[in-house]
N, C-alpha and C positions, 0 to 999 in steps of 0.2 A: 383912641384905644385906652388912653389914660383914664377917661371917664368910666369906661367899662370895667377896668381893673379896680377902680375905687368903689364902684357899685357892688362888685362881687365881694370885696373885702368887708363890706358892711354887714354881711351875714355871719352867723356863728357856725361852729363846726357841726358836722353830722354826728349821729349816734356813734359812740365808741364801739369798736370791733365790727362795724357794719360790713366792711370789705371782707373780713374773715368769715362772718356768718353767711354772706351771700355766696361764698364758694363752698363752705363745708356743711352748713346746717341741713340735716336730712339726707346727706349724701354718704353716710358711713359705709365703707366697703363691707364691713362685718355683717350687714343685713343680707348679703347675698352669699350663697354657697361658693360662688366663683371668686368672691372677694373683688368684684369688678369696681374699679375706681370711678368709672362713669356709670351711673345707674342705667340698667338695660331697659329697652322698650318691651314691655310685657303685653303682647297683643292678644293673648288668650281672653276669650269672653267668659270662660267658665274654668273652674278649678276642681281637681279631684279631691274627694273627701275620704278621710280614714274610715268613717262610718257615717250613718245617717245623722246629719247635723253636727258632725265632728270634722272641722276643717282647720287649715293652718293659718287662718286669719282672713282668707278670701274665699268666697263661694261663687260670686257672679260680678262681672266688672262694672255693672251699674251701681252696685252697692259699695264697691271698693276695688282698687287696682294698685298693684305695687308701684308702677311708674307715677300714677297720680298721687299716691301717698307721699312719695319723695318730694314732689312739687309742693304739696300742701304743707308739709313739715317745714320746708324752706321758707315759704311765704309767711307762715306763722312766726318764725324766728325773726324775720325782717320787720314785721309789724309790731313786735313785742307782744305777741298774742299767744294764748294757749292752743288755739285752734285756727285752722284755715280750711276752706272748702273751695273746690274748683268747679266751674260750670262751663257750659258750652258757649257762652257769650256773656258780655257784660249785662245785656238786657235779661238774659236767663237768670243771672244773679239777682237783678232787680225784681223779677217776677217771684223768685223764691222768697225774698224779703217781704213782698206784699202779701204772700200767702201766710205770713205769720198773723195777719189780721183777719177779722171776720166782717161780714156785711154789716153796715151801719156804723162802723168805726171810721175814724177821721185821720187823714194824712196831711201833714204840712210839708210842702216841697218848695225848695228854693225857686223863686220865680224866674231867675236867669240861670238856666242850666241846659244841659244836653238835650237836643231836640228829641232824641229817641226816648229818653226818660219822660219828658213831657207828653209825648204821643201816647206812651203806655198808660200813664196816669189819667190823661184826659179821655182817651178813646176806648180803653179796655178796663182798667181797674174801676173806673167810675161806673161802668155798666155792670160790674160785678157787685155793686152795692157799697163800694168804698167811697167815702166823701173826701175829695181832695181840694185843698186850698193852696194857691201859689202865692208865696209871701217873700218879700225882700228881706232876707235873713241877715243882711248887713245892718239892718235897723233892728236892734234888740227889742225896742218897744213894740214894733209891729209883730215880731215873733211872739212875744209874751201875750199880746192882745189876741192873736189868732188861736191860741191853745184853748180847747174846750174840754169838758169832762169826757168826751168821746175820742179825743186825740190819743192815738196809740203809736204813731210813727212820725218822726221829724226827719226829713231827708235833706241833707245839706250837700252842697257841691262847692268846693273852694280850691283854687280859684274857679270862678264860674266860666262856663263855655257858652258863648264866645266873648263875653264882656270883661272877663278877667277881674271880676270883683272878688274881694277877699272877705270871707266870713270868719268871725272870731269863734273858733270851735269851742274853746274853753268857756267863754261867756255864754254861748248857746247851751252848752252842756249843763251849766249851773241853773239856767232858767228851766230847761226841759226837765231835769231830774228832780227839781223841787215840786213838780206837779205830779209826781208819783210814777206809775208804771208806763212810761213812754219810752220807746226805743229811739235812740239817736243814731242814725246811720250817716256816714260821711263818704261821699264818692271822692276817692283820692286819686283818680285816674291821672289828672294833670300833673301830679307832683311825685308820685311813687313814694315808698317808705323811706327812700334815701333823703328826701328833702322835707317830708312831713309825716308825722305819725299820729293820726287822729285818736287812736285808742289811749295814748298817753295824755291826751288833752281832754279826755272825758267821754269820747264817743263809745257807744256800745258795739257798733259794727263799722268796719272799714271795708269799703267796696271798691272794686276795680273793674274796668274793662282792661284785662290783661293783654288784649290785642295791641294796646298802645305801648307805653314805656316799659312795662314789666317784661314783655317779650322783646319788644324793641326792634324787630326785624320785618314787620309787615307781612308775616307769613303764617300767622295764627289768629284765630278768633276764639276768645276765651274770656271768662269772668272769674273773679275771686271774691270771697268774703272772709274776713278775719274777725275773731272775737275772743274775749277773755271770759265770757259768761257761759257757764256750764249748761244752763237751761236753754239759752238761745242756740248754742251749738247742737244740743240734742234735737231740738225742734228743726233746725236747719238741715241737719244730717238726715233726718227722716224725710224732709221735703226733697232734698237732693236725690235720695233713693226713689221716692214715690213719684215725683214729677219727671225724673229721668233726664234732665237737661245737663248731662255730664260730657266733658270733653274726651276726645279719643286719647289713648295712651301715647300716640305719636305726637299729638299737639302738646301733651303734658311734657314730653321729652324736650320738644323744641323750646317751650317756655322756660323750663328748668335750665336749659342751656343758655337761653337769652339772659336769665338773671345773673349769670356769672360775670357779665360785663356791665351790669347796671351802674355800678359806681363810676366807671370810666365814661360810660355814655352820658350819664346825667351831668357830670362835670363839664363835658364838652358841649352838650346842649346849652347849659347855663352860660358858658363863656361866649358861645356864638350868638345866643339870643341877646345878651346884654349889649354886645357890639352893634348888632342890627337895630335894636331898640333905640340906641343913641343916634345911630345914623338916620333912622326914619324921623326921629323927633326933631332933628336939625334940618330936615329937607322942607323947602317951601311948598312942595307939591303934596305934602301930607298934612291933613287937618289936625289929627290927634292920634297919639299912640297909647295903647292900653297894654301895659306890661308892669306887673307888680314890682319888678326889680328896679324900676326907675324911681328916683326921688320925687318925681312929679306925680306918681300914682297916689290917689287919695288914701289908700291903706298901706302905704309903704312902711310905716312904723310897725303896723300890725304884722305884716309878712315877715319882717326881720325878727320879731319876737316868736312867731309861730313856726317858722320854717328855717332851714339852714341853707336855702338857695331857691332858685326858680328853675322851672323846666324850660323847654324851647318854645313855648306857646306865646305868640304875640298876635294881637289884633290891632288894626289901625284903620282910620278913615282917610281915604284918598280924596283930595279936593275934586270937586266937580259933581258928576252924576253917575248913574248906572253905566252909561257908555264908557266913561273914563275907567271905571272899575273893570269892565269887561276887557277893554284894550290892554290894561295893565296885566291882567291874568293871562290873556292869550299871548302876550309878548314875552312872558317868562320862558327861559330856556333851561335853566338848571333846576329851578323849583318845578315840581310836577303839579299840575292842576288836578287835584283829587281829594276825595274825602278821607277821613281818618287822620291819625296823628301819631307822634311818638316813635316813629321808626328812625332808622339811621339816615334816611333820605329826607330832603326838605320838600314840604308840600305847601300848596296854597289853595285856598277855596273861598267861595262867596257864601257866607252863612244864610243870607236871606233866600237864596235860590237853591242852595244845596243842603247843608246839614240841618238847618232850622226852618226849612220850607213848611214843615208840618205844624209849626207854631202859628196860631192865628195872626193874620197881618196886623190887626190892631195891637195885639200883645207884643209883636216884634217891634213895632214903632215905639211903644211905650218903654221897651227895654233898651232901645237904641240900636237895634239890629236893622240898619237902614241899607239902602242900595249901594252906599259907598263904603260899607264896612267889609274889610278883607281880613281873613284869619290865616296866619302862617304857622306852620310847624317846622321849626328850625332844626335841621339835621346836623350831621357830623362832617360835612364837607369843609374844605379850606374856607376860612372866613372871607378872604379877599375875593374868592370866586362868587360867594353868595352876595356880597355887597355889590360886585360888578353887575350881577344879574338883576338885582333890585333896581340899581341905578338906570340900566338900559330900559327896563320895563316902565319905570316912572317917566323916563324921557319919551317913550313911545306914547304914553297916555297924555302927557303934557309937554309937547315939543317946544312950546313957547317959553317954558320956564328953564332956568339954569339952577343947578343945585348949589348950595352954599359950600364953601371950602371948609 
């Protein structure tokens, strides 16, 4: 546990006043006639007008809703942004960003990233006339070489899913923006604004699957985009209205409520993850641990500069083959074998078979997404219980080994 404490202490502090913003930003009781302290759920799909075209700020819930507005204002404050927009899912947010481009234009996407993003770019956006290149953006020379006169969007994800590679957002922003009118979008799902603020590092758009840490309770599917650019906001606002992939007021209420405990949750995810990463790294049944908060991680110094901590996401290679990975996953009792991440409960999954099955097998192998790779989303349970569960599952997969003390 001392190693875990030392690793956590190596990171700097989070943004000042964050815990206050997460509770109060966008939640002012004065915006309601009732002076409600908790923003109400406004389920109405339409709103009465004083006269034709004369309304009190809302006319139809696809174009705007009071409950959604509270959430969007809160997220904007947390991201250090002027604007934020909410969507029906993280992929809906991705689709809206892609609609900023026109046929013939070029997208650069992080090669090691969420399977759903890759599936959309490979199998849908490319058929709409967008040219997509998948590039290892941890290598700045490769990023620079991939930019063409047609490049209009660079899509980063850091840390990447599931390989936990860390991309230097500031360095990428400097490269991208010197080439002119290129949008730099960063998927910040794995970190939340508590640990990483891409806009402050030079990104134009900060994107989330709010389904994960932002909501934090595994009961909402939602996406978010934040920006400081007036033009991008106006274009995205039009697309949000025109494409119609907006979240329900009830989901906005739940996500807004989930945000209130973001600070407490992220701190506990971090502490539990560090302890588990050190445990796994010391176990002879584990080949390699991928966690940016470990000093052994190749981008450990970068993550300390760029972030104020790490989330609960860990990937690791179990020794053996696919059968060993399956036995381990089936033997887990406290961890739930399921897709998704970022909830209060601990989850485990097999990327090659589950979340990243849509990535071509050749590309999976090149990225290191092998049959023995396992991804964990560390929850908020007691750390001793989580460690015991991992230990018994490792023993089930490799009964001939004994763990180190």
